[in-house]
N, C-alpha and C positions, 0 to 999 in steps of 0.2 A: 504494500500500500504506500502510495507516494504521499509524503507529508505536504499539506498546503503551504504555499509560500509565507503568508503572514504567521502561521504557527511555527514554521521553521525559523523565521526571523526572531520570534519571541523566545524560542528555545535556545538559540545561539546567544541571544542577549543575556538570558538567565545564566547560561553556562559561563559566559565571560565574567559576570558578577560573582558567581560562586568561586571562580578561580582567584579573583582578587580578594575575596573574603577568606579563602582557605587558610592563609598563614595565621590569621587570628583564631580560627577554629581548631587548627591542628597543632600548631607549635606555640600558641599564645603570643604571637608577635604580629598584631594586626597592622595592616597597611593603613596609614592615615586617611581619614575620610575625604580630605581634599584631593589626595592622589587617586582614591577610588573614583571620585567624580570625574577627574581629568582623564583617567585611563578608560572609563566607561564611555566617555565622549568619543575617544579615538576608536574604541572597539565597535561602537555603533556605526561610525562612519565607515570603517573597514568592512563590516558585515554588509552594509548597504551597497558599497561599491562592488563587492564580490557578487552579490545576488543580482545586481542590475547591470552586470558587465555585458550581457547580451539582451536582445529584444525579448527572447523567450523567457529569460530570467526576470526581466522587468514585468512582463505580463503575468508571470507566475506569482510575483510578489504583490503587485498592485491590482491585478485583474479581479480577484475576489472582493476587494474593497470597493472598486468601482461598480461592480455588479450589485453589491449589497445596497449601495446608496443611489444607484441610477435605475436599476430595473424595477418595473412595477410588480406588485404582488409580494413584496418582501417587507412590507411596512412593519409587521409585528417583530420580525427579526431585527430590523433596523432600529426600532425604538428600544428594543431590549439591549442591543449593543451600546447605544448612546447612553442609556440609563446606567449600564454597568460601568462604563468608562467614567461617567460623572461621579458615581458613587465611590469608585476606587480613588479618584482624585481627591474627593472630600475626606475619605478615611486617611489617606496619606497626609493631607494637610493638617487634619486634627491631631494625628500622631506626632507631627513635628512641632505643633504649636501649643499643645496642652501644657498647662503650668506644672512646674516641679515644686514639690513641697519639701524637698530636702534642704538641709541647712547649707548655707553658702560655704565654699571651701575656705574663704578668707573672712575673718571677722571685720566688720566695717569699722573704719577708723574715722572718728569725728574730726580730729585735727591732723590730717595727713602731713607727712613731711613735704615741704615745698621743694621744687626743683632748685638746682644751684643757680641757674640763670633763667631769665624770662624775657621774651621779645614783646615789646609793646610800645606804642607811640613812636614808632620808627626807630627805636634803638634797643639795645640789650641791657637789662638790669642784672647786676650781680646781687642776688637776694641774700647772700651770706654776709655782705657788708653794707647793704642798702639801709639808709636811715631817712627819716622824714626831714626833708630840707626846710620845713617850716617850724620844726620843733625848737630850733635854736632861738627863735624869737620869744620863747617863753621867758627867757632871761634877758636877751638883748633889747627887746622892744615889747614889753608886756601889753601895751595898748594895741599895737598892731596884731599881736598874737590873739587877743580877745576878739578883735574884729574878724580874724580868720576863723576862729571857733564859731562865731555867730554865723558867718557865711556857710560854714560846714553844716550847721544845724538847719539852715534854710535848704541846702541841697538835700539833706537827709529827709526832711519832711516833704520835699517835693518828689522824692524818688523811692525812698527806702521804708518809710514807716508803715506802708500798706501791709508789709509782711513782718517786719521786725518790731512793729508796734510803736506807739507814741511815747511809751516809757522805756523803750529799748529792751523789752522783756520777752521778745519773740512772740508776742500775742497781737499781731496786727489783724486787720480786718480779713485778710486772705489766708491767715496762718493755718486755720483748720482744714483748708482745702489742699494743703501741701504735704507731701511725704517724700523725704523727711521734713519735719517741721523746722521753721527758721530758728536759728540759734539765738538765745538772748545775749545781749551785751552787758546787761546789768549783773552785778555780783562780782566776786573775786575769783571765779573758777573758769572764766572764759577769756576775754581779751586781756585780762590782767596777766595771764600766763603766756601771752604771745607778744612778739615784736611787731612794730609797725610795718616792717617789710612784709611780714606774713599777711597782715590785713590787706596791704596793698596788692599782693598777689591774688588773694581770694576775691577781692572786689573787682579787680581788673579782668581776671579770667573767668570768674563765675563758676557755675555748676559744671559747664562743659569742660572746664580745665582741671577737674578733679582726677587724681590718679585712680588706678584700678581698685586699690584697697578702700576707697571711699565711695564706691558705688554700691547699690544701684544708682545710676545717674538720673535720679528723679528730681534732683534739685532744680528749682525754678529760678535760681539765682542767675540773672543774665550776666554776660560779659560786659561790664560797664565801660570798658575801653572804647566801645562804640557809641557811648552816650555822654560820658563825662570826660573832661580834660584832665590831664595828669595832676595839675595843681588842685582841681576840685576834689579829686580822690583823696589827696593828702589833707585837705581841709575837713572832709568828712571824718577822716580818721582822728584828727585833732578833736573834733566834736564828740566822737564816740568815747574817747578816754575822759575828756573833761566832764561830760554829762554824767557818766557813771562813777566818777571819782576815782578812776584807776590810773595807774602809772605804767606806761609800756615798758616791757623789758628792753634793756639796751645792750648792744653788742659788747661794749666795753665791760659792763657789769657781768655779763654771762661768761666772758673769757677770764675774768678775774676770779 
């Protein structure tokens, strides 16, 4: 009995897949899924080229499909095949998208380690030595420093309090709809433990700039480098510390 062309194509494709999966089943050394996908693509192409090398082979492969969808009197079989293909696609999609309730491999880090350098505002910042350029005014020009703090507060209430709250306690109007929830700035266990360069990095790069250990990347924190100027970010940072009564960690103090 001669095997129909479409069935032969399906059997050869399944055989190629089993060959690629065999190392994982036999010797517990699976081929990476990305390579399986790549090799299957080439396998399918080779099978199609081999089966359609002649007109007879092409007719054998595609003839039954053409007759199924073109000839009258095959409506019931046609609808059955279409439904079966759609159902199979739905099952495969569900199997790949269904949620996993297993614990994540990495514990989520609330305050991840920042990168050594960061590109923003057209230049590169060395976060290991970066300091707030406006902080020196706290001693050199207190009046101007207070004005920058006030400006930072204005920027905060125009952009940030919706999530982080009017009291900087992480209880803004939108906070309950966010996961993870916005961090509070008030208290001595948040920004008091961080340097100003750290806040600069987090504000400028936002949730999308978080490293792997701080995901899931559901943070709604935008990358503010697209909305605020560099000096505006530093002014907001001044306000955050002044409003909460905290003192930022300084590099010289940490090294000492």
